[in-house]
N, C-alpha and C positions, 0 to 999 in steps of 0.2 A: 505613623508609618512603623509597622513592626520590623523586627530584625530580619526575618526571612525575606520580605519584600525588599529591604535595602540590599541584602547580600545578592539577590537576583539581579537587581538593577546594576549593581557594581559588576557583576560577572558580564552582563550585556554590554555596558560601556566599555569595559576593558577589552572585550573580544573585538568590538568595533575598532578601537584605538590601536590594537596590537600591531606591532610591526613584525611581519613574517620574515624569518630568516630563510630566504628561497634556496639557499645552498644546502639546507637541511632536509628538505623534502625528498621523498623517494624518487620523484621524477628527475629532480636536479642531480641525484646521485646515480642516475641511469639504472635504477632498479626497475624490473619490469612491473607494468601496471597490474593491479589485481583484475581477476576476471570480472566480467560484467554480470555474471550470474553464478550462483553457487553450483557446484558439481551435482550431477545426478548419480545416485548410487547404482552399481551394477544390477540388472535384473529388476530395476524399480518399475513400478506400475505407472504408466503415464496415460493420459487421455488426450487424443487429438481434439482440437477446437476448430469451430468453423473459421474460415479465412475471412479477412477484412472485406473482400469483394463481395460477400454475402450479407454485409451488414445493412443494406438499404432495406431488407426485409423486415428489420426490427426497429430501425431508427428513421422515422419520417418527419419528426418535428423540426420547424425552423429555429434557427439560433435566437432570434429576438423572442419568440414565444417561450423558449427555455429560460432565457435570462429573466424575463418578467415573472415566470411562475416558480422559480427556484425557491425553496424553503427547506429548513431543517425539519425532517419528518420522523416522528417517534413511534407512530402506529402503522402497522403494516397488515395487508391483507394476507390470509392464509391461501396464498396463490404462489405456485413455484415460478421460478424464472426458467426460461428455456436455456439450453446450452448456448444457443445463438446470442441470446441477450447477455449472459455471462461473458462470453467471448468478446462481445462488443465492449463491455465494461472494463474488461482486463486490457484490451488493446488501447482503449482511450486513456487509460491511466499509466500503463507501463509498456505498451506494445512497442515493437521496433519498426521504425520506417526506414532506417538506413543503417547498415551494419559495417563496422570497420575491424575485422578480425574478431577475437573473443573478448576484447578489452574495451572498445569504444562503440557506442551506439547513438543514434538519433532517435527521438521518440516524440510522441504527441505533446509531452510536457517538457518545459525548459529544465535544464539542470546546469549548475555552475560547471564549466569545462567539460560538459557532456559526460559527467562521471556517474550520474544516476546510481546513488549509493544504496538504494532500497531493494528489498525482497518482498514480494507480495504473497502472504499467506491468506487462506480463506477457510472460514468455517462454513461449509455448504450444508445447509439444513433442508432446503427445498429447491433443488435444481433437477430439472428433468433429466433422466438417465444416469444421474450421479448418486452413488452411495453417500449417505450423510458421513461427514468427517472432515478432517483437516487436510487441505491441499496447499500446494505451492505452485504459483505460476512460473513457467519457464519461458521468459519473453523471446529468447534467442530462437527457440523452436515453436513458439506459440502453441504450447501444450500445458496441460496440468499434470503435476506429479502428485500422486496419492501418498500422503504422509502417514496417517493412521486414523483410527476411529476408536471411540471408547464410549461407554454410556455416560450420560449426564453432562455432555459437552456445553449445551446451552446454559444450564444452571451454573457450571463453573465459570464460564465466560462472564455472565452477569454478576457473580459474586466477586470476580477480579476486578470488575468495574464498580466496586463499592455498592452493590446491589442495584444498579440501574438495569431493571429488568429488560427493557426494550432492546438492549445491546445483543442479547442472544436470541431475540424473537423474529429478526429479519429472515428473508429467504437465504441470504448470504451475509456473513460479516467479513469485511476486509481488514486485515492487520498488515501494517507496513513495518517491517523490521529495517534497521540501518546497520550497515557495515562500514563503520566510519573510516577505515583505512582506504576505501575506494576514493573518498574525497581528500583525505589527509595525504595520500600518495602525491597529489598535485599541489594542495594548498597549505599543508602543514596545519598549525593551530587555527588558521583562518577558516578551516573547514567547518569548525563548530558554529560559525556564524551564519553559513549559507545552508547548512542541512535542515534547519527548521523551515527556512524559506522554500526550499526545494519540495519537502513533503507537503507544504501547503499547495504548491502548484498540482501535485498529484491528487490530492483530495478535492480541489476544486474541479478538476476534470471529471472526477467521479460524480460530484453533485450534478454537473451538467449533462453528462451522458446518461446518468440514471433518470434524470428528469425527461430526457428525450425519448426514454421507453416507457414512460408512465410509472417510474419507480421513485421512491424517496431515499434520502440519505439523512443520517445525522452523525457528524464528526464527533468523535469522544477523545478527550485528552486526560480525563480523570480516570486513572486506573492504578492498580497495585503493580508496579513495575516487576517485581520478583515473581509474583503470581502468574502473570501473563507470559513472562519469558519462560518459566517452567512449564506452563501448559503448552506452549509451541516447541519446547525442547531446544531452547536457545541458551547459549552460555552466559548471557547478560554482560559480556565484556566485549568481545570482539563482534557481537551481534545482539541487538536488543530491540524490543518494541518501541516505536516512536510515535504512533498514531493508529487509530482504528476507526471504523465506520460500518455500521450495519445498513443493509440495503434490502428494500422490499417494495412490492407494488403498493400503491396508494390504497389505503383501506377503503376509501370512499368509492372505489371502482370495483370492490369485491362483489 
């Protein structure tokens, strides 16, 4: 066993055993909780998304069929997603089912203490009615915020994932960034144990909801951290990429 594997195992064991000083967390010190969503810049360009009561038109598969057929898919049809389909995937992974002010929400995925420490960024390559570019999901409003576009995004994304070409070739690539303080505010150092679990819940919902609309997903954890953070204009300290997954219609159905 090499030294890197040993060090990672020690980190995991130490984080599990670690005793949390609950008097030191932001919550115990009566600090206000961080907001559940990053702020929207003034005069930003946002896109309204179809509401959840319309999702029956795009999602007709039964859960048992979805569970049986779910696989990691790396080949995608050159077929766009509809805005309704994208809205369904976003709601299924990070949509809000119940809101308690601007700091606490219930969602279709579980999260330790309902902290939901992630932001969802999208590279929209083929989505009907949307310009190609980088967007951020606004779960509190169920809208898309247009961030920016520039030439060569698909190639840059693939390069940042160590040359895995399929990552930039789906209709949409989901990127989840983490804002650690959202979880640290309540759990202090123990936050770092539950964050990887929470993002796994999010991505599993993407797998299942994508399968329900005839699309495939392949989760990706092999990427150049600095390159992806820079591509999405993240600072790499208070917010950084933790997971990503391209999505596209099954190639066999093209």
